[in-house]
C-alpha positions as a Markdown table, in Angstrom:
| # | Residue | x | y | z |
|---|---|---|---|---|
| 1 | Unk | -36.2 | 46.0 | -45.1 |
| 2 | Unk | -35.4 | 44.3 | -48.1 |
| 3 | Unk | -33.0 | 41.4 | -48.2 |
| 4 | Unk | -31.3 | 40.0 | -51.0 |
| 5 | Unk | -31.0 | 36.6 | -51.7 |
| 6 | Unk | -26.9 | 36.9 | -51.1 |
| 7 | Unk | -27.8 | 38.4 | -47.9 |
| 8 | Unk | -30.0 | 35.7 | -46.8 |
| 9 | Unk | -27.7 | 33.5 | -47.8 |
| 10 | Unk | -24.5 | 34.6 | -45.6 |
| 11 | Unk | -26.6 | 34.9 | -42.9 |
| 12 | Unk | -27.8 | 31.3 | -43.0 |
| 13 | Unk | -24.4 | 30.5 | -43.4 |
| 14 | Unk | -23.2 | 32.3 | -40.7 |
| 15 | Unk | -26.0 | 30.6 | -38.5 |
| 16 | Unk | -24.8 | 27.2 | -39.3 |
| 17 | Unk | -21.2 | 27.9 | -39.1 |
| 18 | Unk | -22.1 | 29.1 | -35.3 |
| 19 | Unk | -24.1 | 26.2 | -34.7 |
| 20 | Unk | -21.5 | 23.9 | -36.1 |
| 21 | Unk | -19.1 | 25.5 | -33.8 |
| 22 | Unk | -20.8 | 25.3 | -30.8 |
| 23 | Unk | -21.8 | 21.7 | -31.5 |
| 24 | Unk | -18.2 | 20.9 | -32.2 |
| 25 | Unk | -17.3 | 22.7 | -28.6 |
| 26 | Unk | -20.1 | 20.8 | -27.0 |
| 27 | Unk | -18.6 | 17.5 | -28.4 |
| 28 | Unk | -15.2 | 18.4 | -27.5 |
| 29 | Unk | -16.1 | 19.5 | -23.8 |
| 30 | Unk | -18.2 | 16.1 | -23.2 |
| 31 | Unk | -14.9 | 14.2 | -24.6 |
| 32 | Unk | -12.6 | 16.3 | -22.3 |
| 33 | Unk | -15.3 | 15.2 | -19.2 |
| 34 | Unk | -15.1 | 11.7 | -20.4 |
| 35 | Unk | -11.4 | 11.6 | -20.3 |
| 36 | Unk | -11.2 | 13.5 | -17.1 |
| 37 | Unk | -13.3 | 10.8 | -15.6 |
| 38 | Unk | -11.6 | 7.9 | -16.9 |
| 39 | Unk | -8.4 | 9.8 | -15.6 |
| 40 | Unk | -10.0 | 9.8 | -11.8 |
| 41 | Unk | -11.1 | 6.5 | -12.3 |
| 42 | Unk | -7.5 | 5.0 | -13.2 |
| 43 | Unk | -5.9 | 7.4 | -10.4 |
| 44 | Unk | -8.4 | 5.9 | -8.0 |
| 45 | Unk | -7.6 | 2.3 | -9.0 |
| 46 | Unk | -3.9 | 2.7 | -8.9 |
| 47 | Unk | -4.2 | 4.5 | -5.7 |
| 48 | Unk | -6.3 | 1.2 | -4.4 |
| 49 | Unk | -3.3 | -1.3 | -5.5 |
| 50 | Unk | -0.9 | 1.0 | -3.8 |
| 51 | Unk | -2.8 | 0.8 | -0.7 |
| 52 | Unk | -3.3 | -2.9 | -0.9 |
| 53 | Unk | 0.2 | -3.4 | -1.9 |
| 54 | Unk | 1.2 | -1.0 | 1.1 |
| 55 | Unk | -1.0 | -3.2 | 3.4 |
| 56 | Unk | 0.4 | -6.6 | 2.3 |
| 57 | Unk | 4.0 | -5.1 | 2.6 |
| 58 | Unk | 3.1 | -4.2 | 6.0 |
| 59 | Unk | 1.4 | -7.2 | 6.7 |
| 60 | Unk | 4.5 | -9.3 | 5.7 |
| 61 | Unk | 7.0 | -7.0 | 7.8 |
| 62 | Unk | 4.9 | -7.7 | 10.8 |
| 63 | Unk | 4.8 | -11.4 | 10.1 |
| 64 | Unk | 8.7 | -11.5 | 9.7 |
| 65 | Unk | 9.2 | -9.5 | 13.2 |
| 66 | Unk | 7.2 | -11.8 | 14.9 |
| 67 | Unk | 8.9 | -15.0 | 13.5 |
| 68 | Unk | 12.3 | -13.2 | 14.5 |
| 69 | Unk | 10.7 | -12.1 | 18.0 |
| 70 | Unk | 9.7 | -15.7 | 18.7 |
| 71 | Unk | 13.0 | -17.2 | 17.2 |
| 72 | Unk | 15.1 | -14.9 | 19.6 |
| 73 | Unk | 12.8 | -15.8 | 22.4 |
| 74 | Unk | 13.3 | -19.4 | 22.0 |
| 75 | Unk | 16.9 | -19.1 | 21.8 |
| 76 | Unk | 17.0 | -16.9 | 24.9 |
| 77 | Unk | 14.7 | -19.8 | 26.7 |
| 78 | Unk | 17.3 | -22.4 | 25.4 |
| 79 | Unk | 20.1 | -20.2 | 26.7 |
| 80 | Unk | 18.5 | -19.7 | 30.0 |
| 81 | Unk | 17.6 | -23.5 | 30.5 |
| 82 | Unk | 21.3 | -24.5 | 29.3 |
| 83 | Unk | 22.9 | -22.0 | 32.3 |
| 84 | Unk | 20.3 | -23.2 | 34.9 |
| 85 | Unk | 21.4 | -26.7 | 34.2 |
| 86 | Unk | 24.9 | -26.0 | 34.1 |
| 87 | Unk | 24.4 | -24.2 | 37.6 |
| 88 | Unk | 22.5 | -27.1 | 38.9 |
| 89 | Unk | 25.2 | -29.4 | 37.8 |
| 90 | Unk | 27.9 | -26.9 | 39.4 |
| 91 | Unk | 25.8 | -26.9 | 42.5 |
| 92 | Unk | 25.6 | -30.6 | 42.8 |
| 93 | Unk | 29.4 | -31.0 | 42.4 |
| 94 | Unk | 29.9 | -28.2 | 45.1 |
| 95 | Unk | 27.9 | -30.1 | 47.4 |
| 96 | Unk | 29.5 | -33.3 | 46.8 |
| 97 | Unk | 32.9 | -31.8 | 47.1 |
| 98 | Unk | 31.6 | -30.4 | 50.5 |
| 99 | Unk | 30.1 | -33.5 | 51.7 |
| 100 | Unk | 33.4 | -35.4 | 50.9 |
| 101 | Unk | 35.1 | -32.9 | 52.9 |
| 102 | Unk | 33.0 | -32.9 | 55.8 |
| 103 | Unk | 33.5 | -36.8 | 55.9 |
| 104 | Unk | 37.4 | -36.3 | 55.7 |
C-alpha cells in the first residue's frame, strides 16, 4: 500500500493528538487524586480538632459538675451541722428547764 506524505503527516498528527490527550488526561487524573487526598487529610484534621474540642468540653463539664456537687455537699453538711448544734442547744435548754422544774 502506497502512503502519501500527506496521509503520513495526518496519521502522525492524529497519533500525537491522541497521545497528548491521554497525557493531559493522566495529569488531570493525578491532580484530582492529589486534591482528593488533600481533602481527605483536611477532613481528617477537622474531625480530629472537633474530637479534641468535644473532649475538652466534656472534661470542663465534668469538672464543673464535680465542683458544683462538692459545693452542694459542703453546703448540706453545714446545714446538718447547724441543725445538730441547734438541736443540741435546745436539748440542753429543755434539760435545764426540766431540772429547774424538778427542783421546784
